[in-house]
N, C-alpha and C positions, 0 to 999 in steps of 0.2 A: 367738572359737573355740567359745568356752563360748553365746551368745548361737545361733549356727548352729548345733547339738548342739541344741539347745534348740525350733530353732524346726522343726527334723528333727521332731521328736520329736511336736510334737502337726499339721503336718501328717502321718506315718499314723497317728495315734492319732482324726480327722478322716476318714482315706481307709477305714478298719478299719471294715467292716459293723459285727462284730457290736460295736466300743465305741460307736460313735457310738449304733447302736440302745437300750443298756445305759443307756448316760449318757439316750436320751431321755424313756426312763422311769423310772428316776430322780428325776427331775425332774419326771416325771408324778406318781408319789406322792410326792412333796416338798412339793407344790403341794398337796396333797387334804389334805394333814397339817396346816401353815402353815394350812390358811384351817378347818379346824376344831378345829381346840386352843387350849383355855382361855387360853393361856400368849401367844398369836402368831395369830390369830384377828384380833381387831381393828389388829395391826400390816399385816395381812397386807394387809386392804381394806383400808383405811387409801394404803397405795402404789398399790392395783390402782388405786385412783379416783381420783388426786389428777391434772387435768388438765396439761395439758400443748402448748401451743400455737404455731406455726410464727408468727410477727409479720408483718403484708404478708397474711394471709392471715386467712379464715374458719376455720381450721382446727382446730382444739382436743377436745384426744384424752383421755380415762383414758391411766393409763398399760398397764395393761393392755391397751388395744389399740391402744395401741404397738408392745409387741408383737407382736399382731394383726398389725397395720394397717402396720406399719413391718416390723420384725426378720422378719416372715415372705417380704418383698418379696425378698429374702436367696435363701432357698429358691425363693420361686417363677424369678429369678435363674441360680440354678444350673441349675431344672429345664429351663429355656427354651434355658439351650446344650447342656445333657446333647439335648435335642429336636430339636437345628436339626444336631448332630452326627451322631447317630442315621438323622437324615432324606436326609442332603449321603452319608456313605459308611461307617454301619454297616446294623445288621442292616432296623431304618426302608427303607432305601435299594434291597433289591428285592422290593417286597410279595411276591411269589410265595413264596420261600424261608418269610416272616413272617405269611404266613396268615394257618394257624392259631393262634398266638399271640392273632396281633391281632385275632381274626374273637372268638380265645376272650376278651377284652379287655370287648368287648360285650355278646361271652353276660353273661360275668359283673358286665354295668354293668346287664342287665333283669332278671336273675330277684329281683337284692334290691327293689328299690323294693318290686315285687307281692308278694311274701313282707314287706312289712314295711305293707301298707296291704290285708292280709291277720287277722295278728296284731290290729295295732291296732285293724281294725276289731270283731273278736269278743270282745277285750280289756276295748276299749269301755262294748261292749254286753251286758256283762257286771258292769261295775261300776254299779254308782245315780249315777246324776248325769254318773258322766264326770272327765274330766278338764278341768281351766278351758279355757272358746277353746271344746269341743266337738269329733268327730273333723272337722271341716273344719281346724278348728288345728293338729289331729296333725299330717294329711295333711300341709301345711308340709313338713315332715323326709324326707316322699319321697324326695329324695337322701342324704339323707346315711349310709345304709349301702350308696354306692356305691365310694367310695375303698377304694381299694389303699392302701395307706403301703411305699414302696418302699423305707424305711431298714429299718424295723423286719419286714418280711419277708425282707428279703435276711440281716440281722443273724441271722432264728433261723436261717436252710436252711446261712448260716459254722456255729453251733455246731452243730449237727447230724448235719448231710449234708455231712461233711469228704470221704470217700467217694464221694458218688455222681457221676454222668457231668457233665462242662462245660455239657454239653447246656439238664440239668434248668434251672440256675440261668441260662443265657442264655432257654429260653424264659418264663421269671419276671422279666427284666429284660425282655425285648418287652415282654410284658403290662405290669407297669408302668409303663412308655412309657406305652404308649399309656391306660392306663387314666390318667398325668395328666395327656396329651395332653388327650382325654375331659370330663375332672374339673375341668376350667380351663372348658372351651365349656358345660361344665354350668353352670359361675357365672357365666359371661358373660352368657347367655342366659336366664339363671331366675333370676341374684340381681343383679340390676345392678337402677338406675332412672336412666333416661337425661335429661340436665339441657339447657340449653343448647346449641347446636351449634357456638360459640367454641372448647368446649372441646377437642372430636377435633381442630379442627380443629389449634389447640395443643400438642397431643398428635401432628397427622402432623406439625408442625414441629421434634419433638424426636426420633423418629421419627427422620426424615432426616435431621437434622445428625449423631443416637445415630451410622447407618449412616454415615455422608461419614466419619466422626474416628477410627471402630472399623478403616478399612481405608489408614487413613494407614499412609506408613513407620514415622516414634514419635509414636504415639499421643502426641498431651496430655491427661496425663487427670486432670488438674487440670476440661478446661472436658468432657469427660465425665460426671466426676462430679454433675456443677453439670444436666449436661444431663438424669442420670441423672434427679436429686431434680428435676428439670422437668415429665420425664414424669411420673412418682408425683403429685404437684401436681395435673398435670390428671388422670388419668388419674379422680383423688379427685373433683376435680371436677365432674371427665363425669357423676359415676353410676355407673359400675365401679369393683367394686373392686379397690384402688389395688396390689396384690402384684403383680395380671394384666399389673402395669406391665415387674415385671420377666420375665414372659415375653415379651411385646412384645422386650425391648430385647434378650431372648435371641436368640431368630430372627433379627436385624438383623444376629449378629451371621455375622461372615467363618467357615467349616469349612472352608475348602481352605487349601494351606499361602497364604501373598501374599510379596512382595520377598525373597523365597531362605530364610525359615524353613522350619525342621523341621520344626517339627508347627502346625498347624491353633489358630489366633487361641480357638479356641467349644472347644475340648478344653485348651489353656492356660490358660484365663483358668477356665473349670470344674473346673479342680484347685487352681487357688488361691483359689478362695474355698467349697472344698472346705470346711475346718477351719470357716470365718468360719461356714458353712451350718450343720452338723452339732456347734460345738463349742458357739458362740453360740448363734447365731437358734433353733436348733430347741430345744434342750433350754430357756430362758426361756418362748418362746409353748408349749409343755408345760406347764408349771408353773405360768402365769397361764390358762391355757387349761382345770387340771383343780383351779384353787381357788375351789372350789366352797361355798358351808355351806349345810348342813340341820341346820336348826333342829332336826330332828328327823325321822333314819335311819332306820327300820324299815322290817321286815320285806314292807310292804306298797310300798313304795318300789322293792325293787325286779321287780313285778308290775304297774308302772305297761305301760298300754298302748305310751308311748312307750322305755320302756324294753328289753320283752323284742320289741317290733316292731325298737331295732336287732337286739338281740340277737343274733336268727334270724334274723334278714336274713342282716347281715354272718356268722353261723355257720354256718349251711347254706343260706342265698342264693349267698352268692362262691363258696364250688366247685361245689355244686349250675348256675350255668349257666356258671360251668367249661368243669363235665365234660360238660357237654352238648353245648356247644356244637363242645369237641372231637372230644365222638364224630361228632356229625353233618357235623362237616368232615371227619374220615377216612373212615367210611363209606359215607355219601351222597356228598358235595361229591369225595366219593376225591382231597383233598390231602392230600399229605403230613407227618409231626412224622417229626420229626431222626433216623438214620442208629440204631437201635439202642434208642427207645423205640420203648412202647407208651401208648393212651390210657391204662390204664392206672396208668403209672409215676407221672402227672401228681398224681393225688392228693392226695400228701403237701403236693406244693405246691402244690396250689389252693387249699387249708385255709389251709395262710399267707396266704392273698390275702384271708382274711377279718380281719388286722387292719388295720384302718381307718385309725384314729388322725388324723398330722395335716390330712389333708384335710378327712376325716370331721367334725374340731372346728373345721373355720375355716367349713365349708356348715352345720355348726349355729347357728355363733355369724349366719346371716345368714338362718336359713329359719324362727325363730324369735324370739319379743321377749320375751314371756314369762319371767323371771329364775326362776320354778318348771320350763319344759320346758326350756328353756336348760342349766341342772340338771340334768335328769330323760335328754338326751339326752346331755351327755359322760358322766355312768355307764354308763347304754347303752355308748357308744362304749368306754370304758374297761375295764368288763366283756366284752366279746366280743373285744377286739382279747385281754387278757389268754388267756383262754380258747379261743382263736386258735391264740395263739401256745402253749400248753401241748400240743394237739392235735397239730395240726400237726410237733411237735418232738418227740414221742414216735413220731408214724407220720412223718416223716422216719430217726431213730436206727435205726429195724427196718427200714427199706426202706437204709438209708446201711451198716445190720452185713450184709445179705443181699448185696450187692452186693458186700463182702470177700470175702467165702463162696464164692461165684461165681467171684470174683476169684483166688480163691485153690485152688483143686480142681484145677487145670490146672499149679502149677505141684507138689502132692501127687501125683498122675499123673504128672506127669512121672521125680522121683526115684524111684517105686516104680520105677519101667521100667530 
């Protein structure tokens, strides 16, 4: 009985946007502290760089990379299951109704890279000698500020916008889901180094077997797990980032009721995996992703082209792209927002989209090979995410208070009469 109650509590905690976002942020700050405090820095570095390999393969990665390439696959599996459900029966199943947030997600991914490149170019030209590798090397991080962290942005919304209509949360959910899908495409297209064809053939076989197994009346979970691991290995050997194996098998999971079931399997599996993703995979990934050691943490680091480029691209570029696209969609293309919403109502929510975090950290590690540039990019992501959270939190709180007053006015008027 006690075990059942504990499992229920863990499931509720994992399903809470607020709790999971705060836990992930706490682990990110913990990683930064552990990597830089004299008492813990050496031990943290030793653990992060200890190699663990898979027997009978050439896969041998440090523990820090296992957190990124292995544990993060759970997060991407949840994303894949969520995408499949949304595409089948959710908001993305009706493109016309979801047109504005879908297009706003595209606008929110196009503007930040342009701002990043512009700021990086200006600051690099002002600094004697510039950064290691030059402007060309810095520009490889153009995709870092394209991502929105759905867990953190929803956590900010749940903390500061309790009185706002559900249509704003639905808009953010649709936008962030499309953002995740586009981020997956960016990683697959721009950060993959394709290897021999037979690995892709093996991946196709794994995908077909997975699709067959998860459609059976009684799912053989041991076989499903082994096929999932094999798909991860095939994706790794094929030269595509292995976390995308999670997205692939998630999209192949049925999202309609089968065999007399009351709920679709994609939705049910997502709910079961969400606590593992939110409370284990993402916090550990965040801790190692921000666990960057700085020999000389100086003010000059904060004005580096990479740090400032990411900071401005996320904090300014994300809301600018979303708001501009939403205005064009509604005022020029004559598309409709949900009833009761105006474009200006979207601004506080759009600021929350500047919280990059999970996928931004992943893209940073793929974009840069130089350790210093990776460290600077991660500091830029962390600062931009914290600043975006603070700005959006303040704006959402004010917007929520105004909405509360607007609801209260008719009641007070009725009592006077």
